[in-house]
C-alpha positions in Angstrom: 135.8 82.9 -142.9 136.3 79.2 -144.0 136.7 78.9 -147.9 134.9 75.6 -148.2 131.4 74.7 -147.8 130.6 72.9 -144.5 127.5 71.3 -143.3 124.8 73.6 -142.4 122.8 73.2 -139.3 119.2 73.9 -141.2 115.9 73.0 -140.2 115.2 71.2 -143.3 113.2 68.5 -141.7 110.1 70.9 -141.9 110.5 71.2 -145.7 110.9 67.6 -146.1 108.0 66.4 -143.9 110.4 64.7 -141.2 109.3 64.8 -137.6 111.5 65.0 -134.6 110.7 61.4 -133.7 112.2 60.1 -137.0 115.3 62.2 -136.6 117.8 63.3 -139.1 120.4 61.7 -141.0 123.8 61.5 -139.3 125.5 62.5 -142.4 123.3 63.8 -145.0 124.2 63.2 -148.8 124.8 65.7 -151.3 124.1 66.1 -154.9 125.6 69.4 -156.2 122.3 71.0 -157.2 120.9 74.5 -156.5 117.1 75.0 -157.0 115.5 78.5 -157.4 112.0 79.8 -157.8 110.7 80.6 -161.3 107.2 81.9 -161.1 105.2 78.8 -159.6 108.0 76.4 -160.6 111.0 75.0 -158.8 113.8 75.1 -161.3 117.4 73.8 -161.3 119.6 76.8 -161.2 123.0 75.4 -160.8 124.5 71.9 -161.2 128.0 71.4 -159.9 130.4 70.0 -162.5 131.3 66.2 -161.6 128.8 66.2 -158.8 126.1 63.5 -158.5 123.3 65.6 -160.0 125.4 66.4 -162.9 126.5 62.6 -163.5 122.7 61.8 -163.5 122.1 64.3 -166.2 120.2 67.1 -164.4 120.5 70.4 -166.2 120.1 74.0 -165.3 116.6 74.9 -166.4 115.1 71.6 -165.5 111.7 72.0 -163.7 111.4 69.8 -160.7 108.1 68.0 -160.5 108.7 65.2 -157.9 111.6 64.1 -155.6 110.8 60.3 -155.0 107.2 60.2 -154.8 106.7 63.8 -153.3 105.3 66.6 -155.6 107.4 69.7 -155.3 106.0 73.1 -154.4 109.0 75.1 -153.4 112.9 75.0 -153.9 113.2 74.7 -150.0 111.1 71.6 -150.1 113.0 70.0 -152.9 116.3 70.6 -151.0 114.8 69.3 -147.7 114.0 66.1 -149.3 117.3 65.6 -150.8 118.7 66.5 -147.5 117.0 63.4 -146.0 119.0 61.0 -148.4 122.2 59.7 -146.8 125.5 59.2 -148.6 125.2 56.5 -151.3 121.4 56.5 -151.0 119.4 56.8 -154.3 116.4 59.1 -155.2 114.5 59.6 -158.3 113.5 63.1 -159.8 110.6 63.7 -162.2 111.4 66.7 -164.0 110.2 68.7 -167.2 112.8 69.5 -169.7 111.5 71.8 -172.3 108.0 70.1 -172.2 109.3 66.5 -172.0 108.8 64.6 -168.8 111.9 62.7 -167.7 112.8 60.5 -164.8 116.4 60.8 -163.5 118.0 58.6 -160.7 120.7 60.2 -158.5 123.0 58.5 -156.0 124.1 60.9 -153.0 127.7 61.6 -152.3 129.4 63.0 -149.4 130.6 66.5 -148.3 134.2 65.5 -148.7 133.7 64.4 -152.3 132.1 67.7 -153.2 135.0 69.7 -151.9 136.0 71.0 -155.4 132.6 71.5 -156.7 131.9 73.5 -153.6 134.8 75.8 -154.0 134.7 79.5 -153.2 134.5 81.4 -156.2 134.7 85.0 -155.2 134.2 86.9 -158.5 136.7 89.9 -159.1 135.8 93.5 -159.3 135.3 94.5 -163.0 134.7 90.9 -164.0 131.3 89.5 -165.1 129.0 89.4 -162.0 127.9 85.9 -161.0 124.3 85.1 -161.6 122.2 85.0 -158.1 119.2 82.8 -157.6 116.1 83.0 -155.2 114.5 80.3 -153.2 111.6 82.6 -152.5 110.8 86.3 -153.1 108.8 88.9 -151.4 107.7 91.8 -153.8 106.2 95.2 -153.3 102.8 95.6 -155.0 104.2 97.5 -157.9 106.4 94.6 -159.0 104.3 92.0 -161.1 107.2 89.5 -161.2 110.3 88.9 -159.4 113.5 90.6 -161.1 115.8 88.4 -162.8 119.6 88.6 -163.3 119.3 88.7 -167.0 116.1 91.0 -166.9 118.1 93.7 -164.9 120.8 93.9 -167.5 121.2 97.5 -168.5 120.4 98.9 -165.0 122.3 99.2 -161.9 121.6 96.4 -159.6 122.3 97.2 -155.7 122.0 94.2 -153.6 122.1 94.3 -149.6 123.2 90.9 -148.3 121.9 90.8 -144.7 120.6 88.7 -142.0 117.4 89.4 -140.0 119.2 88.9 -136.6 122.3 91.0 -137.3 122.3 94.2 -135.1 124.4 96.3 -137.6 122.2 95.2 -140.5 119.0 96.9 -139.2 120.9 99.8 -137.3 123.1 100.7 -140.2 122.9 98.8 -143.5 119.1 98.7 -144.1 118.7 102.4 -143.1 121.5 103.3 -145.6 120.1 101.3 -148.4 116.6 102.7 -147.6 117.9 106.2 -147.7 119.5 105.5 -151.2 116.7 103.8 -152.5 114.4 106.9 -151.9 117.2 109.3 -153.3 117.3 107.2 -156.6 113.3 106.7 -156.8 113.0 108.7 -159.9 115.7 106.9 -161.8 114.8 103.9 -163.8 118.5 103.1 -164.4 118.9 101.6 -160.9 117.1 99.1 -158.7 117.7 98.0 -155.1 117.3 94.5 -153.9 117.5 92.8 -150.4 119.2 89.3 -150.2 118.7 87.3 -147.1 122.0 85.6 -146.8 121.7 83.2 -143.8 124.8 81.2 -142.6 123.9 81.1 -138.9 121.0 81.2 -136.5 118.8 79.4 -138.9 116.1 79.2 -136.4 115.7 82.9 -135.9 116.8 84.2 -139.3 113.8 83.4 -141.3 112.4 85.0 -144.3 109.6 86.6 -142.5 111.8 88.1 -140.0 114.2 89.4 -142.8 111.2 91.2 -144.4 110.0 92.7 -141.0 113.3 94.1 -140.4 113.7 95.7 -143.9 110.4 97.3 -143.9 110.6 98.6 -140.4 114.0 100.2 -141.5 112.1 101.9 -144.5 113.6 99.5 -147.2 110.8 98.9 -149.8 112.4 96.9 -152.6 112.0 93.2 -153.5 113.7 90.8 -150.9 114.7 87.4 -151.8 115.9 84.5 -149.9 119.1 83.5 -151.3 119.5 80.0 -152.9 122.0 77.6 -151.5 123.5 74.3 -153.0 122.4 71.2 -151.1 122.7 71.9 -147.4 125.9 74.2 -147.7 126.6 76.6 -144.9 127.1 79.4 -147.3 124.5 80.7 -149.7 125.2 81.0 -153.3 125.6 84.6 -153.2 128.1 84.4 -150.4 129.9 81.6 -152.1 130.1 83.3 -155.6 130.7 86.9 -154.7 133.2 86.4 -151.7 130.9 88.0 -149.0 132.9 87.7 -145.8 130.2 89.0 -143.2 126.8 90.7 -143.1 125.8 93.5 -143.9 127.6 93.5 -147.3 126.8 95.6 -150.4 127.0 94.2 -153.8 126.6 96.4 -157.0 126.3 95.2 -160.6 126.9 97.9 -163.2 124.7 98.2 -166.2 127.0 96.0 -168.1 126.6 93.0 -165.8 130.1 93.6 -164.2 130.6 93.4 -160.5 131.3 97.0 -159.3 131.3 96.9 -155.8 131.4 94.1 -153.2 132.3 95.1 -149.6 131.1 95.9 -146.1 128.0 98.3 -146.4 129.8 101.9 -146.4 128.1 105.1 -145.3 125.2 106.5 -147.3 127.3 109.4 -148.5 130.1 107.3 -149.8 128.0 104.9 -151.6 125.6 107.7 -153.0 128.5 109.1 -154.8 129.7 105.9 -156.3 126.2 104.7 -157.3 125.6 108.2 -158.9 128.7 107.7 -161.4 127.4 104.3 -162.2 123.9 105.5 -162.8 125.3 108.4 -165.2 127.2 105.9 -167.0 124.0 103.6 -167.5 121.9 106.6 -168.5 121.4 106.6 -172.5 123.1 109.8 -173.8 120.6 111.9 -175.7 
């Protein structure tokens, strides 16, 4: 797998409001920014050091209100609008920073100039797990709000990285995670999430298809569309945890450390390892 971020063939035109007649830019600009969903807001999740967004003063936690003159309703829409800006093109962002309304001007860079900021991070087992971010969530009825990286601290977090149109995902990995989800359903010390980490077949690997495949396989947990920086081929979870293919299982222990990051094993093997992590997480009486 290539360890640098290459241009993704994404249908971001739909999000930005472009039409086929208008076409798409031959070389879209990049800004080094990752957007995520936070309640009803689109927030800045990551800002690449040294990138155009960082130089413009954009910071993690900023709420994006407008890109140009377009009001923002979702992370995908915001990313799509920036995708339409060519290299060296300018765009203004209206943001809310801690209740203060600000206007920032950004100038798009090129993919080549972002080679270092786009670097493959690949967290090590036993090291602090990288934070994950979602562009959108699908929640079961019992979840009142999406889970957060910080909010799950103290619990074992099991994430299945998969794609909707990936045969081994819905014949092997989703049933494995569904079975383990049921096995541990009485425990409050472990939570199972699905992460739709798309890096190919963007027209088929849709959020709706991802949820449909998961539910058919019996997986009932929250499912999120993994965020990505600009139009990077690799989603942020792929880029930061070193996912090499789908399906892939990532486990974060109760202390927030990366415990497992590998191709999804059998249910029996994974259950044994999860049981140990849950025992370690359970408060001793």
